[in-house]
C-alpha positions as CSV (number, residue, x, y, z in Angstrom):
1,M,-10.9,-20.9,35.1
2,V,-10.2,-18.4,37.9
3,Q,-10.7,-14.8,37.1
4,K,-8.0,-12.2,38.1
5,S,-7.8,-8.5,38.1
6,I,-5.1,-6.0,37.1
7,T,-3.8,-4.2,40.2
8,S,-1.6,-1.1,40.8
9,A,1.0,-3.6,42.1
10,W,1.6,-4.8,38.5
11,F,2.3,-1.3,37.3
12,A,4.5,-0.6,40.3
13,E,6.6,-3.7,39.6
14,K,7.0,-3.0,35.9
15,F,7.9,0.7,36.3
16,N,10.1,0.1,39.4
17,C,8.2,2.3,41.7
18,T,5.8,2.0,44.6
19,E,2.0,1.5,44.6
20,S,1.7,4.9,46.2
21,D,3.5,6.4,43.2
22,I,1.1,4.6,40.8
23,S,-1.9,5.9,42.8
24,Q,-0.7,9.5,42.2
25,I,-0.9,8.8,38.4
26,V,-3.7,6.3,37.9
27,S,-7.0,6.4,39.7
28,A,-8.6,3.3,41.2
29,E,-11.5,3.7,38.8
30,E,-9.1,3.5,35.8
31,I,-7.8,0.1,37.0
32,D,-11.0,-1.3,38.5
33,G,-12.8,-3.8,36.2
34,L,-9.7,-4.9,34.2
35,V,-10.5,-8.6,34.6
36,Y,-9.0,-11.6,32.8
37,E,-8.5,-15.3,33.1
38,I,-5.4,-17.4,32.5
39,L,-5.9,-20.1,29.8
40,T,-5.5,-23.7,30.8
41,T,-2.3,-25.5,29.9
42,E,-4.1,-27.3,27.2
43,Q,-5.4,-24.0,25.8
44,Q,-2.0,-22.4,26.1
45,N,-0.5,-25.2,24.0
46,A,-3.3,-24.9,21.5
47,V,-2.6,-21.2,21.0
48,V,1.1,-21.9,20.4
49,D,0.1,-24.5,17.7
50,E,-2.4,-22.0,16.2
51,L,0.2,-19.2,16.0
52,T,2.9,-21.5,14.7
53,E,0.6,-22.4,11.8
54,V,-0.2,-18.7,11.2
55,N,3.5,-17.9,11.0
56,R,4.0,-20.8,8.7
57,S,1.2,-20.3,6.2
58,A,-0.8,-17.1,6.6
59,Q,-0.4,-14.2,4.2
60,L,0.5,-11.3,6.5
61,R,1.1,-7.7,5.5
62,V,4.8,-6.9,5.6
63,S,5.8,-3.5,6.9
64,T,7.7,-1.5,4.1
65,Q,8.4,2.0,2.9
66,D,5.4,1.5,0.6
67,S,2.9,1.0,3.4
68,N,1.8,4.6,3.7
69,P,-1.6,4.1,1.9
70,V,-2.6,1.6,4.6
71,W,-2.1,4.1,7.3
72,E,-3.6,7.0,5.3
73,K,-6.8,5.0,4.9
74,G,-6.8,3.8,8.5
75,W,-6.2,7.2,10.1
76,G,-8.6,8.7,7.6
77,E,-11.4,6.5,9.0
78,V,-10.5,7.7,12.5
79,F,-10.6,11.4,11.4
80,Q,-14.1,10.8,9.9
81,R,-15.3,9.5,13.2
82,L,-13.8,12.5,15.0
83,A,-15.1,15.0,12.5
84,S,-18.7,13.7,12.9
85,S,-18.6,13.8,16.7
86,E,-19.1,16.8,18.9
87,D,-17.2,15.1,21.8
88,I,-13.7,14.0,22.1
89,A,-13.7,10.4,23.4
90,R,-10.7,8.1,23.6
91,E,-12.9,5.4,21.9
92,I,-13.0,7.6,18.8
93,L,-9.2,7.7,18.7
94,K,-8.7,4.0,19.2
95,P,-6.7,2.5,16.3
96,Q,-8.5,-0.3,14.4
97,Y,-6.0,-3.0,15.4
98,F,-7.2,-3.1,19.0
99,G,-9.7,-5.6,20.3
100,K,-9.6,-8.1,17.4
101,D,-9.1,-11.0,19.8
102,T,-9.7,-11.2,23.5
103,R,-6.8,-13.6,23.9
104,L,-3.7,-11.6,24.9
105,R,-0.1,-12.1,26.1
106,F,0.5,-11.3,29.8
107,D,3.6,-12.1,31.9
108,G,4.6,-15.3,30.0
109,Q,1.1,-16.7,29.6
110,Y,-1.9,-16.3,27.4
111,I,-4.9,-14.8,29.0
112,R,-8.5,-14.1,27.9
113,A,-9.8,-10.6,28.6
114,K,-13.1,-10.5,30.4
115,S,-13.6,-6.8,30.4
116,N,-14.7,-4.6,27.4
117,N,-11.8,-2.7,25.8
118,F,-9.3,-4.5,28.1
119,E,-6.4,-4.2,25.7
120,Y,-7.0,-0.6,24.8
121,R,-7.5,0.4,28.5
122,M,-4.2,-1.3,29.4
123,D,-2.5,0.4,26.5
124,L,-3.6,3.8,27.8
125,L,-2.7,3.1,31.4
126,I,0.8,2.0,30.3
127,R,1.2,5.1,28.3
128,K,0.0,7.3,31.2
129,V,2.4,5.9,33.7
130,A,5.4,6.0,31.2
131,F,4.6,9.6,30.2
132,S,4.2,10.7,33.8
133,H,7.5,9.2,34.8
134,Y,9.7,10.4,31.9
135,F,8.3,13.7,30.6
136,S,7.8,15.8,33.7
137,A,11.1,17.6,33.3
138,V,11.0,18.4,29.5
139,N,9.7,21.7,28.0
140,N,8.0,20.2,25.0
141,I,7.2,16.8,23.6
142,V,7.4,15.5,20.0
143,E,5.7,12.2,19.1
144,L,7.1,10.5,15.9
145,G,4.5,8.3,14.2
146,C,1.6,9.8,16.3
147,G,-1.1,8.1,14.3
148,T,-4.6,8.8,15.8
149,A,-3.1,11.2,18.3
150,N,-4.4,9.3,21.3
151,S,-1.0,9.8,23.0
152,L,-1.1,13.5,22.3
153,L,-4.6,13.8,23.9
154,L,-3.3,12.0,27.0
155,L,-0.2,14.1,27.1
156,S,-2.3,17.3,26.8
157,E,-4.2,16.3,29.9
158,L,-1.1,15.4,31.9
159,Y,0.9,18.5,30.7
160,P,-1.6,21.1,29.6
161,D,1.0,23.9,29.4
162,K,3.6,22.0,27.3
163,P,3.7,22.4,23.5
164,L,3.0,19.0,21.9
165,Q,3.8,18.1,18.3
166,G,2.6,15.0,16.5
167,A,4.6,13.8,13.4
168,D,3.3,11.2,11.0
169,W,3.6,10.4,7.3
170,A,-0.1,10.1,6.8
171,T,-1.8,13.5,6.1
172,S,-5.0,12.2,7.8
173,S,-3.0,12.1,11.1
174,Q,-2.4,15.9,10.8
175,K,-6.1,16.5,10.3
176,I,-6.8,14.6,13.5
177,V,-4.2,16.7,15.4
178,E,-5.6,19.9,14.0
179,K,-9.1,18.9,15.0
180,L,-8.0,18.1,18.5
181,A,-6.2,21.4,18.8
182,R,-9.3,23.3,17.8
183,Q,-11.6,21.3,20.1
184,T,-9.4,21.3,23.2
185,G,-7.6,24.6,22.9
186,K,-4.4,22.8,23.8
187,K,-0.9,23.5,22.4
188,L,-1.1,20.7,19.7
189,S,0.4,20.8,16.3
190,G,0.9,18.3,13.5
191,V,3.6,17.9,10.9
192,N,4.0,15.6,8.0
193,F,7.1,13.5,8.6
194,N,8.5,10.3,7.1
195,M,10.5,8.2,9.5
196,F,12.1,6.1,6.7
197,T,13.6,9.1,4.9
198,C,13.3,11.8,7.6
199,E,11.6,14.0,5.0
200,G,9.9,16.8,7.0
201,A,12.6,16.8,9.7
202,N,13.1,20.6,9.4
203,S,9.6,21.1,10.9
204,L,10.3,19.0,14.0
205,E,10.6,21.1,17.1
206,V,13.3,19.1,18.8
207,N,16.0,20.6,20.9
208,S,17.9,19.8,24.1
209,D,14.8,20.3,26.3
210,T,12.5,18.1,24.2
211,G,11.1,14.7,25.1
212,V,10.7,12.5,22.0
213,L,8.2,9.7,22.0
214,T,7.3,6.7,19.8
215,V,4.6,4.2,20.5
216,H,4.2,1.2,18.1
217,A,5.8,3.4,15.4
218,L,9.4,2.4,15.1
219,E,8.1,-1.2,14.6
220,Q,7.2,-0.3,11.1
221,L,10.8,0.5,10.1
222,G,12.1,-3.1,10.3
223,P,15.9,-2.8,10.0
224,D,15.7,0.7,8.5
225,F,15.9,2.7,11.7
226,Q,19.4,4.2,11.1
227,T,18.2,7.4,9.4
228,I,15.8,8.3,12.2
229,L,18.3,7.3,14.9
230,A,20.9,9.5,13.3
231,L,18.5,12.4,13.3
232,L,17.8,12.0,17.0
233,L,21.5,11.8,17.8
234,D,22.0,15.0,15.8
235,K,19.1,16.9,17.5
236,K,20.1,15.7,21.0
237,P,16.7,15.7,22.7
238,K,16.6,15.6,26.5
239,V,15.0,12.1,26.6
240,C,13.7,9.5,24.1
241,V,10.9,7.2,25.2
242,H,9.9,4.2,23.1
243,L,7.1,1.7,23.7
244,E,7.9,-0.7,20.9
245,P,8.3,-4.4,20.1
246,I,12.0,-5.2,20.9
247,S,12.9,-8.5,19.3
248,E,16.1,-8.8,21.4
249,L,14.1,-9.2,24.6
250,Y,12.3,-12.4,23.5
251,Q,13.6,-15.8,24.8
252,A,13.9,-17.8,21.6
253,N,14.3,-21.1,23.5
254,Q,10.7,-20.8,24.8
255,A,7.8,-21.7,22.5
256,Y,5.7,-18.9,23.9
257,D,8.3,-16.4,22.9
258,Q,9.4,-18.1,19.7
259,V,6.0,-17.8,18.0
260,A,6.0,-14.1,18.9
261,L,9.5,-13.6,17.5
262,D,8.6,-15.5,14.3
263,Y,5.5,-13.3,13.9
264,H,7.7,-10.2,14.5
265,K,10.1,-11.3,11.8
266,K,7.4,-12.2,9.3
267,R,5.8,-8.8,9.6
268,N,9.3,-7.2,9.2
269,Y,9.0,-5.3,12.4
270,L,11.8,-3.4,14.1
271,A,15.1,-5.3,14.0
272,G,18.4,-4.4,15.7
273,F,17.3,-1.1,17.3
274,Y,18.0,-2.0,20.9
275,S,21.3,-3.7,19.9
276,E,22.4,-0.4,18.2
277,L,21.5,1.6,21.3
278,K,23.6,-0.8,23.4
279,R,26.5,-0.2,21.0
280,L,26.1,3.5,21.3
281,E,26.0,3.2,25.1
282,Q,29.2,1.2,25.1
283,E,30.8,3.9,23.0
284,D,29.8,6.4,25.7
285,Q,27.5,8.3,23.3
286,I,24.2,7.7,25.0
287,E,22.8,6.5,28.3
288,I,20.1,3.9,28.4
289,L,17.8,4.8,31.4
290,C,15.3,1.9,31.0
291,N,15.1,-1.4,29.2
292,Q,11.9,-3.1,30.5
293,R,9.9,-5.8,28.9
294,L,6.5,-5.1,30.3
295,G,5.2,-8.6,29.3
296,F,1.9,-7.3,27.9
297,G,0.8,-7.7,24.3
298,G,-1.7,-8.7,21.8
299,L,-2.2,-12.3,20.8
300,Y,0.6,-12.4,18.3
301,H,3.5,-10.3,19.8
302,E,4.4,-7.7,22.5
303,A,4.6,-4.1,21.4
304,Y,5.1,-2.9,25.0
305,S,8.8,-3.0,25.7
306,L,9.9,0.2,27.3
307,V,13.2,1.6,26.2
308,V,14.3,5.1,27.4
309,W,17.6,6.8,26.6
310,R,19.3,10.1,26.4
311,M,22.4,11.6,25.0
312,K,25.5,11.3,27.2
313,R,26.2,14.8,28.5
314,Y,29.5,16.0,29.9
315,D,30.0,18.9,32.3
316,S,32.4,21.5,31.0
317,K,35.6,21.7,33.0
């Protein structure tokens, strides 16, 4: 199989900008060495068969309002790694779900990563480009479901003078944020917040100049996103940026997408969110600035669709 490399052109195409724009955000060293190979047709078909069987018979954890202990434990392990280290390294903040399989989804085909940390490195680059593009004009940024705070660390490097708040329902996440704030001296703060119930919303520092972010976080809500969406509509942030699995963007008539959609449904991941945003746009309440399926994902599904929206604002007459 022929090996290929990720290029700045891929990011330019996905984010509708030029390679020159990408070079201002991502260095050549960050992209260099991201090597992969495309699986053969026979191997592609075998993966579809494998995943079809997983969706049919495997016992998969379903996302529910009772899942907090899972994340408390997981982010607690990350905090222990951070607490025992004198350095702040992205590897320490890497969530445990990365790197479990070198086979990945990429632009409609299954690939095999040939570089160490390929998936996590791609994840960070996608975040970096998205954050650079959409948060330059906001005064502060609030991440909902911030988890291990790897986004907050990246944001603190991109925007060292902007206050950053990370909200998560796991108390171990706040410990991570507090540790990062002490070690970096950056304007980082954590708040305990439940996206299902919006308990803790009074502590969120969201106003008309705020950028709101979610990364692989709304996915845990399944169809129960209305409460958090109502909160955002009420607080009226300047822009909302979501890197999430969006089921409406899969092509169910293609086997490659069907197995991902079936997995998405079996895990009870985010359902109906983008359709609701479209309804709100049609009612002239919001404006959707971006709806882009990036085409990258883990073996089972794609958690990298980019949806960006803002409240519809009217000039006073």
